[in-house]
NUNU-258635 format. One line per field, with one value per residue: residue number from 1; x negated, y, z negated of N, C-alpha, C in turn. Coordinates in nm, 3 decimals, always signed. Example, Ala and Ser with C-alpha at 12.3 -4.5 7.8 and 13.67 -1.06 7.14 Angstrom:
REM NUNU-258635
k: c(1 2) $
npx: c(-1.319 -1.285) $
npy: c(-0.569 -0.225) $
npz: c(-0.780 -0.708) $
capx: c(-1.230 -1.367) $
capy: c(-0.450 -0.106) $
capz: c(-0.780 -0.714) $
cpx: c(-1.320 -1.290) $
cpy: c(-0.330 +0.003) $
cpz: c(-0.780 -0.787) $
END
This chain:
REM NUNU-258635
k: c(1 2 3 4 5 6 7 8 9 10 11 12 13 14 15 16 17 18 19 20 21 22 23 24 25 26 27 28 29 30 31 32 33 34 35 36 37 38 39 40 41 42 43 44 45 46 47 48 49 50 51 52 53 54 55 56 57 58 59 60 61 62 63 64 65 66 67 68 69 70 71 72 73 74 75 76 77 78 79 80 81 82 83 84 85 86 87 88 89 90 91 92 93 94 95 96 97 98 99 100 101 102 103 104 105 106 107 108 109 110 111 112 113 114 115 116 117 118 119 120 121 122 123 124 125 126 127 128 129 130 131 132 133 134 135 136 137 138 139 140 141 142 143 144 145 146 147 148 149 150 151 152 153) $
npx: c(+14.998 +14.849 +14.640 +14.551 +14.461 +14.334 +14.035 +13.982 +13.918 +13.723 +13.513 +13.465 +13.341 +13.131 +12.996 +12.924 +12.783 +12.569 +12.486 +12.395 +12.142 +12.004 +11.936 +11.783 +11.548 +11.449 +11.331 +11.498 +11.506 +11.691 +11.714 +11.425 +11.157 +10.882 +10.706 +10.772 +10.745 +10.437 +10.358 +10.426 +10.271 +10.000 +10.041 +10.048 +9.952 +10.051 +10.238 +10.133 +9.937 +10.017 +10.140 +10.312 +10.252 +10.185 +10.270 +10.163 +10.241 +10.097 +10.165 +10.137 +10.273 +10.611 +10.749 +10.665 +10.554 +10.355 +10.063 +9.850 +9.780 +9.786 +9.700 +9.763 +9.672 +9.732 +9.518 +9.351 +9.008 +8.961 +9.195 +9.175 +8.945 +9.065 +9.267 +9.131 +8.935 +9.193 +9.264 +9.084 +8.851 +8.488 +8.352 +8.181 +7.954 +8.034 +7.946 +7.647 +7.679 +7.981 +8.237 +8.464 +8.683 +8.836 +8.905 +9.199 +9.427 +9.551 +9.756 +9.865 +9.901 +9.846 +9.890 +9.668 +9.476 +9.130 +8.897 +8.691 +8.568 +8.449 +8.138 +7.828 +7.762 +7.894 +8.147 +8.372 +8.407 +8.585 +8.673 +8.840 +8.968 +9.294 +9.586 +9.783 +9.612 +9.354 +9.213 +9.085 +8.960 +8.911 +8.808 +8.821 +8.698 +8.987 +9.176 +9.302 +9.240 +9.329 +9.294 +9.475 +9.501 +9.618 +9.600 +9.637 +9.895) $
npy: c(-8.246 -8.430 -8.479 -8.260 -8.213 -8.396 -8.343 -8.115 -8.185 -8.312 -8.121 -8.015 -8.177 -8.247 -8.031 -7.983 -8.171 -8.141 -7.814 -7.959 -8.140 -7.938 -7.741 -7.884 -7.972 -7.720 -7.723 -7.703 -7.617 -7.896 -8.105 -8.201 -8.155 -7.979 -8.112 -8.439 -8.380 -8.422 -8.609 -8.813 -8.805 -8.875 -9.116 -9.482 -9.361 -9.133 -9.031 -9.009 -8.912 -8.641 -8.599 -8.342 -8.141 -7.799 -7.672 -7.543 -7.493 -7.456 -7.333 -7.235 -7.207 -7.175 -7.351 -7.585 -7.892 -7.820 -7.775 -7.789 -7.838 -7.725 -7.766 -7.774 -7.902 -7.937 -8.159 -8.428 -8.529 -8.771 -8.904 -8.764 -8.928 -9.175 -9.126 -9.080 -9.320 -9.485 -9.404 -9.449 -9.293 -9.156 -9.067 -8.734 -8.460 -8.154 -7.985 -7.782 -7.591 -7.402 -7.577 -7.411 -7.511 -7.470 -7.208 -7.065 -6.986 -6.626 -6.593 -6.721 -6.748 -6.855 -6.865 -6.930 -7.057 -7.173 -7.312 -7.214 -7.091 -7.271 -7.378 -7.447 -7.827 -7.868 -7.958 -8.200 -8.374 -8.513 -8.656 -8.764 -8.941 -9.011 -9.205 -9.062 -8.805 -8.577 -8.573 -8.325 -8.283 -8.161 -8.122 -7.920 -7.823 -7.951 -7.854 -7.919 -7.926 -7.957 -8.010 -8.114 -8.163 -8.218 -8.510 -8.757 -8.718) $
npz: c(+17.719 +17.512 +17.658 +17.688 +17.397 +17.301 +17.495 +17.409 +17.141 +17.210 +17.325 +17.108 +16.962 +17.083 +17.124 +16.860 +16.766 +17.004 +16.873 +16.621 +16.719 +16.823 +16.637 +16.465 +16.616 +16.592 +16.346 +16.149 +15.771 +15.652 +15.807 +15.898 +15.729 +15.657 +15.457 +15.491 +15.783 +15.746 +15.572 +15.727 +15.926 +15.801 +15.760 +15.623 +15.380 +15.345 +15.138 +14.913 +14.931 +15.014 +14.786 +14.510 +14.650 +14.763 +15.073 +15.395 +15.721 +16.019 +16.309 +16.621 +16.831 +16.875 +16.981 +16.966 +16.762 +16.453 +16.470 +16.240 +15.893 +15.574 +15.215 +14.906 +14.595 +14.255 +14.075 +13.899 +13.858 +13.904 +13.968 +14.228 +14.341 +14.376 +14.583 +14.781 +14.851 +14.863 +15.137 +15.265 +15.288 +15.264 +14.954 +14.890 +14.778 +14.797 +15.074 +15.169 +15.308 +15.427 +15.609 +15.864 +15.893 +15.640 +15.658 +15.666 +15.915 +16.019 +15.999 +15.777 +15.452 +15.179 +14.859 +14.607 +14.732 +14.750 +14.838 +14.985 +14.808 +14.667 +14.447 +14.651 +14.654 +14.458 +14.409 +14.509 +14.829 +15.085 +15.441 +15.736 +15.974 +15.923 +15.923 +16.156 +16.221 +16.129 +15.829 +15.603 +15.262 +14.961 +14.612 +14.360 +14.059 +13.899 +14.129 +14.441 +14.756 +15.115 +15.424 +15.675 +16.032 +16.322 +16.541 +16.732 +16.980) $
capx: c(+14.970 +14.772 +14.546 +14.455 +14.424 +14.200 +13.984 +13.966 +13.860 +13.620 +13.449 +13.413 +13.274 +12.995 +12.898 +12.830 +12.609 +12.408 +12.410 +12.281 +12.010 +11.886 +11.878 +11.719 +11.455 +11.391 +11.278 +11.588 +11.480 +11.804 +11.692 +11.311 +11.100 +10.700 +10.684 +10.844 +10.611 +10.304 +10.376 +10.476 +10.171 +9.922 +10.074 +10.114 +9.880 +10.068 +10.303 +10.030 +9.823 +10.075 +10.228 +10.393 +10.110 +10.218 +10.252 +10.186 +10.233 +10.044 +10.238 +10.119 +10.367 +10.737 +10.783 +10.566 +10.555 +10.292 +9.910 +9.780 +9.904 +9.699 +9.802 +9.756 +9.771 +9.647 +9.506 +9.205 +8.907 +8.997 +9.292 +9.138 +8.856 +9.132 +9.308 +8.995 +8.957 +9.315 +9.302 +8.925 +8.755 +8.395 +8.345 +8.035 +7.973 +8.051 +7.791 +7.584 +7.757 +8.095 +8.331 +8.527 +8.794 +8.846 +8.978 +9.337 +9.456 +9.572 +9.945 +9.903 +9.882 +9.889 +9.832 +9.531 +9.400 +9.031 +8.784 +8.594 +8.472 +8.320 +7.995 +7.751 +7.749 +7.958 +8.248 +8.377 +8.435 +8.606 +8.706 +8.805 +9.106 +9.405 +9.698 +9.772 +9.571 +9.251 +9.191 +9.009 +8.971 +8.761 +8.815 +8.677 +8.793 +9.158 +9.233 +9.283 +9.275 +9.360 +9.404 +9.546 +9.502 +9.705 +9.468 +9.765 +9.998) $
capy: c(-8.213 -8.514 -8.504 -8.143 -8.211 -8.471 -8.283 -7.990 -8.207 -8.377 -8.076 -7.963 -8.312 -8.299 -7.940 -8.010 -8.283 -8.092 -7.771 -8.018 -8.160 -7.834 -7.666 -8.033 -7.927 -7.617 -7.720 -7.639 -7.782 -7.985 -8.143 -8.161 -8.073 -8.051 -8.226 -8.508 -8.430 -8.404 -8.710 -8.898 -8.740 -8.926 -9.268 -9.517 -9.326 -8.995 -8.993 -9.060 -8.759 -8.524 -8.588 -8.221 -8.045 -7.675 -7.730 -7.418 -7.557 -7.404 -7.352 -7.086 -7.215 -7.255 -7.441 -7.757 -7.909 -7.742 -7.815 -7.801 -7.826 -7.705 -7.838 -7.740 -7.931 -7.970 -8.334 -8.443 -8.627 -8.968 -8.943 -8.735 -9.013 -9.317 -9.124 -9.040 -9.411 -9.562 -9.340 -9.519 -9.194 -9.147 -8.919 -8.693 -8.411 -8.045 -7.936 -7.660 -7.543 -7.395 -7.555 -7.333 -7.588 -7.403 -7.117 -7.004 -6.928 -6.545 -6.566 -6.773 -6.771 -6.951 -6.852 -6.991 -7.110 -7.111 -7.392 -7.147 -7.080 -7.372 -7.395 -7.595 -7.892 -7.867 -8.015 -8.334 -8.330 -8.626 -8.634 -8.873 -9.008 -9.099 -9.219 -8.964 -8.691 -8.529 -8.474 -8.306 -8.279 -8.116 -8.156 -7.875 -7.803 -7.986 -7.812 -8.015 -7.870 -8.039 -7.967 -8.246 -8.181 -8.363 -8.582 -8.774 -8.662) $
capz: c(+17.558 +17.434 +17.736 +17.618 +17.263 +17.319 +17.563 +17.342 +17.008 +17.268 +17.333 +16.978 +16.889 +17.140 +17.077 +16.724 +16.787 +17.047 +16.782 +16.510 +16.779 +16.833 +16.527 +16.398 +16.674 +16.531 +16.213 +16.015 +15.662 +15.596 +15.912 +15.994 +15.680 +15.658 +15.375 +15.561 +15.887 +15.698 +15.518 +15.834 +16.019 +15.773 +15.776 +15.481 +15.223 +15.338 +15.061 +14.783 +14.955 +14.955 +14.645 +14.473 +14.706 +14.825 +15.197 +15.495 +15.817 +16.105 +16.420 +16.687 +16.903 +16.795 +17.078 +16.952 +16.611 +16.372 +16.484 +16.130 +15.751 +15.459 +15.077 +14.786 +14.450 +14.114 +14.063 +13.873 +13.966 +13.935 +14.135 +14.376 +14.374 +14.359 +14.667 +14.888 +14.826 +14.888 +15.254 +15.339 +15.291 +15.166 +14.861 +14.884 +14.739 +14.854 +15.156 +15.105 +15.428 +15.427 +15.734 +15.931 +15.844 +15.565 +15.681 +15.665 +16.005 +16.007 +15.981 +15.731 +15.335 +15.033 +14.676 +14.480 +14.829 +14.741 +14.898 +15.010 +14.649 +14.552 +14.509 +14.701 +14.586 +14.251 +14.410 +14.606 +14.955 +15.147 +15.554 +15.855 +16.016 +15.829 +16.042 +16.318 +16.179 +16.079 +15.750 +15.494 +15.136 +14.887 +14.503 +14.240 +13.903 +13.864 +14.255 +14.528 +14.906 +15.200 +15.604 +15.805 +16.201 +16.432 +16.583 +16.865 +17.061) $
cpx: c(+14.886 +14.669 +14.418 +14.367 +14.285 +14.065 +13.920 +13.895 +13.675 +13.501 +13.381 +13.324 +13.086 +12.900 +12.844 +12.743 +12.517 +12.372 +12.293 +12.168 +11.913 +11.849 +11.782 +11.573 +11.369 +11.334 +11.341 +11.529 +11.573 +11.797 +11.526 +11.213 +10.943 +10.686 +10.655 +10.748 +10.461 +10.284 +10.385 +10.353 +10.060 +9.923 +10.115 +10.079 +9.950 +10.179 +10.237 +9.956 +9.865 +10.134 +10.333 +10.327 +10.224 +10.206 +10.261 +10.177 +10.188 +10.100 +10.239 +10.227 +10.517 +10.792 +10.752 +10.566 +10.421 +10.175 +9.832 +9.856 +9.759 +9.773 +9.731 +9.768 +9.661 +9.652 +9.369 +9.128 +8.884 +9.050 +9.235 +9.027 +8.970 +9.249 +9.243 +9.018 +9.085 +9.349 +9.180 +8.863 +8.643 +8.386 +8.186 +8.061 +7.999 +7.923 +7.763 +7.663 +7.925 +8.163 +8.363 +8.679 +8.888 +8.911 +9.095 +9.329 +9.465 +9.671 +9.962 +9.837 +9.974 +9.774 +9.739 +9.430 +9.239 +8.888 +8.639 +8.448 +8.439 +8.200 +7.966 +7.744 +7.796 +8.086 +8.274 +8.423 +8.475 +8.675 +8.677 +8.968 +9.178 +9.530 +9.690 +9.687 +9.409 +9.224 +9.072 +9.004 +8.865 +8.852 +8.757 +8.753 +8.947 +9.228 +9.238 +9.345 +9.251 +9.360 +9.397 +9.596 +9.605 +9.614 +9.525 +9.852 +10.149) $
cpy: c(-8.293 -8.505 -8.398 -8.134 -8.272 -8.422 -8.176 -8.032 -8.263 -8.273 -8.008 -8.055 -8.270 -8.145 -7.945 -8.081 -8.176 -7.957 -7.841 -8.026 -8.044 -7.715 -7.762 -7.989 -7.786 -7.542 -7.663 -7.730 -7.881 -8.061 -8.245 -8.109 -8.097 -8.131 -8.359 -8.565 -8.477 -8.581 -8.874 -8.945 -8.842 -9.070 -9.362 -9.453 -9.184 -8.939 -8.981 -8.940 -8.629 -8.463 -8.463 -8.126 -7.908 -7.678 -7.558 -7.518 -7.418 -7.405 -7.246 -7.060 -7.278 -7.351 -7.603 -7.763 -7.843 -7.840 -7.920 -7.794 -7.847 -7.690 -7.841 -7.813 -7.965 -8.109 -8.335 -8.536 -8.724 -8.995 -8.894 -8.865 -9.147 -9.295 -9.149 -9.230 -9.471 -9.523 -9.431 -9.416 -9.214 -9.036 -8.890 -8.535 -8.282 -7.992 -7.817 -7.519 -7.531 -7.478 -7.474 -7.394 -7.552 -7.304 -7.099 -6.928 -6.767 -6.477 -6.667 -6.760 -6.865 -6.942 -6.953 -7.114 -7.047 -7.184 -7.290 -7.070 -7.148 -7.332 -7.487 -7.703 -7.954 -7.928 -8.145 -8.289 -8.489 -8.598 -8.758 -8.850 -9.088 -9.068 -9.129 -8.870 -8.671 -8.497 -8.474 -8.258 -8.261 -8.059 -8.042 -7.854 -7.836 -7.972 -7.903 -7.931 -7.925 -7.959 -8.080 -8.126 -8.226 -8.377 -8.663 -8.708 -8.719) $
cpz: c(+17.549 +17.499 +17.656 +17.524 +17.280 +17.382 +17.497 +17.215 +17.086 +17.281 +17.210 +16.937 +16.960 +17.124 +16.984 +16.750 +16.845 +16.936 +16.720 +16.591 +16.743 +16.725 +16.446 +16.442 +16.613 +16.424 +16.086 +15.898 +15.639 +15.690 +15.903 +15.840 +15.721 +15.618 +15.438 +15.685 +15.872 +15.703 +15.650 +15.909 +15.967 +15.745 +15.668 +15.351 +15.261 +15.225 +14.932 +14.802 +14.940 +14.841 +14.618 +14.506 +14.771 +14.974 +15.291 +15.631 +15.936 +16.285 +16.544 +16.817 +16.884 +16.897 +17.047 +16.784 +16.552 +16.494 +16.343 +15.976 +15.647 +15.312 +14.994 +14.679 +14.354 +14.123 +13.992 +13.930 +13.978 +14.014 +14.198 +14.446 +14.468 +14.562 +14.728 +14.867 +14.892 +15.055 +15.331 +15.337 +15.140 +15.114 +14.897 +14.821 +14.843 +14.891 +15.099 +15.219 +15.437 +15.593 +15.771 +15.931 +15.764 +15.547 +15.691 +15.811 +15.967 +15.962 +15.866 +15.598 +15.237 +14.914 +14.630 +14.572 +14.768 +14.757 +14.953 +14.945 +14.596 +14.550 +14.517 +14.648 +14.431 +14.244 +14.501 +14.717 +15.039 +15.285 +15.627 +15.913 +15.947 +15.925 +16.170 +16.312 +16.118 +15.953 +15.638 +15.362 +15.040 +14.749 +14.452 +14.138 +13.858 +14.024 +14.311 +14.663 +14.978 +15.369 +15.692 +15.913 +16.259 +16.489 +16.745 +16.847 +16.960) $
END
């Protein structure tokens, strides 16, 4: 009887561990969050860059990690400049031609996402490689818009 009891509890424990790991890989919030993932992807400066941003992840295939993250946060100009410099990015005026990177994928909705509405040369922009991501930052009227694309596996 004791042997059957041990086998039963062994099966219960293995099943529980397997289920927990499986749920973690399918992005259950309590085991893996977009905030932690994008911070990790951005490396040492990830926590400062992400801050209290609203984050939307674009994951075209549910079997893989998100390919890009769209972040939106309120931030003053001086704080934007400090973040960009800390991440090693050069700050420039917003270009006259709007890059396609600022267009949200069709299945992503992010309230107040407006980097396409920044008048040419009125805002500030910085971009480059940060950690394991290609990062674009655009600042205008105390709003910071960021796009982080996974640049390495």
